[in-house]
N, C-alpha and C positions, 0 to 999 in steps of 0.2 A: 390511550397509553399513559401510564403513570409518569409524572415528571421525574427526571434525573436530578437529584440534589447534588450540587458540586461541593466537594470538600477540599479539593486540591491533593488528596492523598490516596483515594481508592477508585479512581477511574479505571475502567477496563477497556481493552481493545474492542470488545463487543459493544460497550457503551458508546464508544466513538462511532462505530458503524451505525448503531441505532439512531443516533442524533444526526449524523451526516447524511445517511441514506434514507432512513425510515422516518425522519423528522420527529423523533421523540422530543417532547418539550423538556426544558431545563429550568432549574430553580436555584436560588441562593438562599440558604438557611439564615436564620437570625444569628446563629453562632458564627457563621462565616462572615456575615456583614460586620459583626462586632470585632472580629479578629482583623479584618481589613481596615476598619476604622481606627483601631489601635495603632496599626502600622502607619496609617496616614497621620495620626497625631504626632508621631515621631518627626515626620517631615515638617509639620507646622512648628513644632518646638525648635527644631534645628534652624529653621528660617528666622525665628524670633531671636535665636542666639547668634545669628549671622555666621554660622559655620560654613566652611568651604566644603561643598559636596558636589562630586562630579555629576554633571548633567542637570543639577538643580540650581546651583549658583555659579556654574562654569559652563563653557561651551563643550563641544563634543569632539571625540577623537583627538586630532592634532590640536584642536582648540581647547583642550582640557585645562590649560593654564590661563585662559581668558575669563576674568570675573564678569558675571552678569548681575546687574543691579536689580532691585525689587521691581522697578517699573517695567522691566523688559522680560520678566520671567514667563508670563503667558505667551508673549510673542516668540520667545525662545522655543517653546514646545510646538507651536504651530509651524514655525520656520523649519524645525527638525522634520516634521511630517512632510511638508511640501518639498523640501530639498531632497529627502531620501526616497520619495516616490518616483524612482527612476527606472522602474521595471519596464521590460519590453516583451514582445512576443505574444503568442496566443494566451488567453487567460487560463488559469487553473479551472478544472471542472467544478461544478457546483458542489458535489460531495467533498472534494478536497478543501474548497473554500469554507464550507460549513464546519469541517473538522478543524480548520485553523481558528475559527471563532471560538469553538468549544475549548480547544487546548489552551488558547490564550486566557480565556476566562478561568479555566481550572488552575493555571499557574498563578494568576493574580489572586485567586481565592485562598491560596496558602498563607497570605498575609505577610510576605517579606518584601513587597515591592513599593509600598508607600503610596498607593493610589486610593482614591475615595471609593466607597462601596458603589457609588453611582456608575463608575466606569465598568465594574464587573457586571452590574445589572444591565447596562446598555448592550454589552456583548450577548448576554442571555436573551434580551428582548429581540435582538437581531435574529437569533436562531428561532425564537418562538413565533415571530411574525414573518419569517422566511424572507428577510432582507439579506441578500448574499453579495458581499463585496466582489466587484470585478477586479481580479488581481492578476497582473501579467506574470507569466510563469518563469521568465528569465530575468536575471539581474542580481541574484544572491550569491555571495561567495561563502556563506555559511559561518561567518564570524565577522563582526559582533552580532551573531545571530543572523536571522533572515531579515535584514534591515529593509531592503526594497519591498519585498512582498508584504511585510507587516505594516510598512508605511502606507501602502495602498489600502490595506484593510482599515487601519486606524483613521485615515482621512474620511472614510465614509461615516464614521461615528460622529464626526464634527460637522457633517453636512457637505463635505467636498467629495470629489471622485464620483464613481458610478457603482450602482448595484443592480443585480437581477431582482426584479419584483414582479410577481404575477406574470411570469413567462417572458418578460422583456427587460432590456437594459434601459435604465433611466438615471438621471442625476440623483445622487443620494438625498439631497435636500428635498426634491420632489417626492421621492418615495417615503421619506420621513413624514412629510406632510400628510400623505395618504394614510399612514398608519397611526397618526396622532402622536408620534414620538418627537421629542425636541432634540436638536443637535446638542452634543456635549460641548461645554466650554472647558478646555483642559487647564488644570492648575499645574504648578511646578512639579516636575518629575514624571507626570502622567504620560506625556508623549513618549518619553524615553522608555518608560515601563511597558508601553504597548508594542514597541518595535524591537526591543532587545530580547530576542528569544529564538528558539529553534522550531517554532511551530509549523513553518512551511515544510521543512524537511521531515518533521515528525508526521505530519498529516499525509504526505506522500508515502512515507514508509508504512504507516498503518494500513493505508488502502492497498498497497502492493503486497504487504505481508498477509493480510486477510484473504486477498485473492489467491495468494500462494497456498494458504492453508486449505482452501477448497480444492485447488488444482492438484495438491499432493495426493488426495484420494483419487481424483480423476486419472492421474497418471497410473496408479495401480490398477484402476478399473479398465482403462484403455489397454494397458499392457496385458491384462488377463484375457481380454477378448482377442487381442492379436495372437497371444500364445496359443490359444485354442485353435484359431484359424490356421496357424502354422504347425499344428500337431506337435507342440512343444512338450518338453519333458518336465514333469511336475516335481521329481525328487530334488531338483536344485533348490527348492524352497523349504526343505525339511527344517524343522525346529532345531535339529542337531547342528545345522550349519551356523545358525545364529548363536547357539549356546557357546561355541568355541570362539566366536568373534562378537562379543555382546554389545555392539553399538545399538543404542535404542532405536534409531530410525531403521536400521537393517532389520531388526527383530519385528518392528511394526509392519514394514512393507512385506516381509516374508509371510507373516501371519495373515495379512490381508490377501495375499495371492493364494495361499492355501485355502482360505475361506471362499474366495471368489471362484476357484477352480473346482471346488468340491462337487462331485456328481457329474462332471463333464464326460462325454463320450468321445471327445476329440483329443484330449491330452494323451500323451504316450509315456512309456517308461524307458529307462536307460536300456539301450540295445534293441528296442523294439523296431524303431526306424533308424535312429542314430544314437550314438553313445552320449554326445554332448551337443547342446544348442549353442548358437552364436551368442556372443556376450550381450547383445541388446535384449535377448530373452533370458538367458541364464543368470545374468548379473543384475537383474532388476532390483532385488533387495539391496544389493551393495550400492548401486548408483542412486536409485530413488531414496534409499535410506540415508545416504550421505546428505542429500538435499533436505530431507526432513530434519536432520540434526542441525544443519545450518539454519533452517527456518526457525527451529525452536530457540536457538540462540538469539536470533533477531527479534523474535516476539518478546523474549525476556528483556532485551535492551529497550525496546519500545515501551513496554509496560512501565519500566522505571522512569523513562524520559517523560512520558505524558503525565506523570505525577511529580515532576521536578520543577524547581524554580530556576529559570534560565536567563534572568535579566541582570542588570548591573547599574548602579550599586545595589547591594542587598542590605535590608534593615533588620537587625536582630533585636527585638524588643527585650528579650530576656537578659541580654548583656549590654544593652544600650550602645550597640555598635552599628556603624555604617561601613560596609566593607566593599571596596572596589576589587573585583576578582574576575574570573573568566568563565562563569557558568554558561555564558552565551555561546561558547565555542562549540561548533558542531562535530568535532572529531569523534566523540563516542558514537554518534549516529552515522557519520560518514563512512566509517569502517564497516559498520554493521550493514548499511544499505548497499555498499559495494558487494559485500558477501551475499546479501539477499539476491542481488542481480545474478551473480554467478550460480547460486543454487537453483534459481528459476531457469536459467539458461540450460543447465544440465538436464533437467526433465525434458526440455524441448529437444536437446541434442539426441538423446537416446530414443525418444519417440520417433523422430524423423528416420532413424535407422530401421525401426520396426516397420514404418510406412514403406520404405524401400523394399524390405523383404516381402511385404504383402503384395506389392504391385509387380514385382520382378518374377516372371514365371520360372526362371532358373533357380530361384531361392524358395519359392512358395509351393510349386507343384500345382498352382491354380492358373486359370486362364490369364494371359498377359493383361495387365492393367485392370484386372477384375471385371472384364466385360466378355460376354459370350461371343458376340459377333465382332471380334477384333479385326482391325483393318478398315472396315466400314465405320466402326466406332473406335475412338481412341480411349474410351473409358476413363479411368482415374489416373491417366498418365500425368496430367498437369497438377494433380493433387500433390504429388511428391515434389514437383518443381516449386510449388508455393511453399511447402514446408521447408524445403532447402533454402529458399530465399529468406524466410523468417528466421531460421536458425542461424544463417550467415549474418543477418542483421543483428541478431542478439549477441553475436561474438564481438561486434563493434561496441554495442551498448555495455557489454560486460567489462570493458576495460575500466579499471578503477579510477574514479574521480578523486578519491581521497589522497592519492599520492601526489597530487598537484597542489601548488600554493603560489599565489601571486600576491605580493604585499600590496596593501591599500592604505588609505589615509596617511599619505606622506611617510610611509614606513612605520607608523605607530602600530598599525595592525599588520605585523610582518609575517604572520603565519595564519592562513585561513584553511577551512576544511573542505570546501566545495561539496558539502553534504547535500545541499538541495539538488545539485546536478546528479549526485548519486541516487537520490530519491526519484527524480524524474526518470532516470534511466531504468531503475528497477520497475517502475510502473509500466514503462513501454515494453520491457522484457516480459512482464506478466501478461500483458495483452497479446503479445506474439505467442507466448506459450499456450494461452487459451485456444488460439486458432490452430496451432500445431496439433494439440490434443484432439480438437474437433476433427481435423483431417484424419488422424489415426482412427478415431471412432468410426468415421464414415467408411474408411477402407476396411476396417475389421468387420463392420456390420455387413458390408457388401460381400466380403469373403465368407461370412457365416451364411448368407443367403445362397451362395454357390454350393456350400457343403451341406446345408440343411440346418437352420437355426434351432430345430428341435434337439440337435445333438449337443448344443451348448450346455454348460452347467446351468442350474436354475438361476443363479445370480447373474451369470453371463447372459442368459435369455432376457432378464429384466433390463440389463444395459442395452442389449440389442433393441428391445421394444422402445426404450427411451429415445435412441437414435432415430428410430423409424417414426417417431412423433414429429420430427423436424425435417427429416431427409428421406425421400422416397428411394426405393431400390433403383439401381442403375440398369435400365433396360436398353436405352439408346442414348446417345450423347445429348446433353443439355448444358445450360449454363450452371457452373458449379459454385460460383462466388456466393450467391445468396444462401445456398445450403450451408456452406462453411460458416458464414456470419451468423445465421440463425442458431446453429448448434453451439457455436462458440459463446454466444450471448447466454444461452440457456444454462451452460455449465456453471455460471456464477450467479444465477438468478434463483428465485424460490423453487421453480420447477426442478432445476438441477439439484438443489439442496434436498428436495423431497426424495428423489431417487437415490442420491448419495446416502442419505440416512437409512432408507429402506434396504439398500443393498449392503452397506457396510456398518450400519449402526450397531449391530450386535456382534461384530467381528471380535474375536478374542484378542486381547492386547497383552 
């Protein structure tokens, strides 16, 4: 795989995924190294001129008025990392932690942070040698950036803390020895530059949003299979409907549904069986589409953020300024990530309602709980219970974190974003959504078996075949948990992507 050259300006969300999940190597160009070195030269000059610069010749937060002499400036940076490594709880996943390394390197590569090129290079080497900091997931309030998580990350660069290496957790100094890397010795400003940023919440957001982008299509695909099993009415998805209410997501989902249903022998027309379907079927373009539009906004915000400088103070070579400001504040992301959680939760909400219609004989016209020998067998009764539980849990996680603020640092930091909490919640909602959609696909595929899968549309048949790769037809009661987890995992893996592209890749937009 060709290396990704970091410039600080053109990183894409797909790049983040390639590095975080697929382990694409990264590199720092000579031009970037020169730009970073020029920024560092400003710090060196200012130290020579004995200027007062926050976090370089002063303490931090409430201690910003305390002068730090030359003899203590290295110790200041190490003390900052150690004191701020106060995270608790289970660690972030390896992909999220790798994304944090990448995003921090990319932000520093822009050349406004005053670090040496060696600092950026060390972050790149961690990615290339698969040294992954063990970072507790709780403890950030989202301003002054993700201080606690990034302090745990930064400590590993200097040989403290722990990392994952070759499948196990070990002290970072031991792992550095095995890879031949030397621990960094931080100079003035560098500890602060490493931990002042929004990279924890941004990494969580990228992972949740990219999962959501895949699941957006799966929501349409699962809904199309359910609609066929329930003999739904296809006119609700006419292009004319979107033409007079032209929200982009609505138009996309309606076009997807028309494409997915083309050639079906199970769909019906207005008045054939009923005049109108229930909202969970008829309003799929409006509900799915609204979540698509929400996701599109979040992806736009994340793309800007991962190419931004989010530390403090900032050094502007062109104007010879050092500016203490607030780019570390997570509010732009916090609001977007709360929105992301709500958008993801709505796909799950409407999916669970379709699941209920599939398993309820009064609504489906199919055998109760989609099993032929009901009574002796309970069939897919508990599938809907599990979906209901996940959807209910999502409603708790979807409560916005960004409306909360608890002052910190002796009221110096008197408004914080809670953006990392918003990111953690969005990722949990995405995982729950995966499972709800898997349950809908299992139920819809079982309904298709009862009706005859050959009656499905050609693209519906391909979706049914995909489900049957992971979940056998329900002939008699068995343990369902493994079926759900296998299929849920496949939806966001390469196998699921291949089917998604094959089924929807040529859909008109």
